[in-house]
PLY file of the C-alpha trace (Angstrom):
ply
format ascii 1.0
element vertex 81
property float x
property float y
property float z
element edge 80
property int vertex1
property int vertex2
end_header
-3.97 26.58 -23.55
-4.53 27.12 -20.14
-4.34 24.55 -17.47
-7.08 24.69 -14.71
-5.97 23.66 -11.15
-8.56 21.58 -9.26
-8.94 23.28 -5.96
-9.72 20.74 -3.29
-12.19 21.78 -0.93
-11.26 21.08 2.96
-12.10 17.83 4.50
-14.54 18.05 7.20
-13.04 15.22 9.43
-16.31 14.94 11.49
-17.66 13.39 8.24
-15.43 10.86 7.82
-14.69 7.11 9.07
-11.53 5.73 10.25
-9.94 3.09 8.47
-9.46 0.07 10.80
-7.22 -2.96 10.52
-8.76 -6.33 10.77
-7.72 -6.46 14.58
-9.45 -3.14 15.22
-6.37 -1.07 15.47
-6.44 2.06 13.66
-2.46 3.39 13.55
-0.51 2.49 10.78
2.99 2.88 9.92
5.02 2.79 6.39
6.79 -0.49 5.37
8.28 -1.87 2.41
7.70 -5.18 0.62
10.01 -6.32 -1.96
9.36 -8.84 -5.03
11.93 -10.19 -7.37
11.08 -10.40 -11.04
13.00 -13.27 -13.18
15.17 -11.80 -15.84
13.33 -14.20 -18.06
9.97 -12.53 -17.51
11.51 -8.74 -17.79
13.79 -9.50 -20.70
16.48 -7.60 -18.56
20.14 -9.10 -18.38
19.53 -9.69 -14.47
16.45 -10.33 -11.98
15.35 -7.21 -10.59
13.75 -6.41 -7.19
10.50 -4.32 -7.33
9.80 -2.41 -4.18
6.35 -1.89 -2.93
5.29 0.70 -0.27
2.68 -0.53 1.90
0.94 0.75 5.18
0.98 -1.82 8.01
-0.79 -2.17 11.46
1.33 -1.03 14.37
-0.49 -3.55 16.43
-0.55 -6.87 14.41
1.63 -5.80 11.15
-0.93 -6.75 8.72
-1.03 -4.54 5.60
-3.76 -2.39 5.08
-5.66 -3.98 2.12
-6.46 -0.29 0.34
-2.75 0.48 0.07
-1.81 -2.72 -1.57
-1.39 -2.99 -5.40
-4.36 -4.74 -7.04
-2.76 -7.79 -8.05
-1.45 -8.19 -4.17
-4.82 -7.49 -2.24
-5.85 -10.59 -0.19
-2.48 -12.43 -0.90
-0.95 -11.29 2.17
-2.58 -11.94 5.41
0.76 -10.65 7.23
3.97 -9.48 5.96
6.60 -12.31 6.03
8.58 -12.25 9.23
0 1
1 2
2 3
3 4
4 5
5 6
6 7
7 8
8 9
9 10
10 11
11 12
12 13
13 14
14 15
15 16
16 17
17 18
18 19
19 20
20 21
21 22
22 23
23 24
24 25
25 26
26 27
27 28
28 29
29 30
30 31
31 32
32 33
33 34
34 35
35 36
36 37
37 38
38 39
39 40
40 41
41 42
42 43
43 44
44 45
45 46
46 47
47 48
48 49
49 50
50 51
51 52
52 53
53 54
54 55
55 56
56 57
57 58
58 59
59 60
60 61
61 62
62 63
63 64
64 65
65 66
66 67
67 68
68 69
69 70
70 71
71 72
72 73
73 74
74 75
75 76
76 77
77 78
78 79
79 80
């Protein structure tokens, strides 16, 4: 069976709109959030740490909602300090 590779056409940046933070800033950096899952919930012998990669505003450190996993959207106004 032959696999077809999807060819992405080039993005016309003049036809795009910037993603902006609620504060109006448009520059972001990578950050990590960590959640702890109880061993009672996971069935594992120990609690486990779940890393979550997010993008945060470089001005106010608010996570960019589009990059949060669906269950966490609107749960975080700001990253915990």
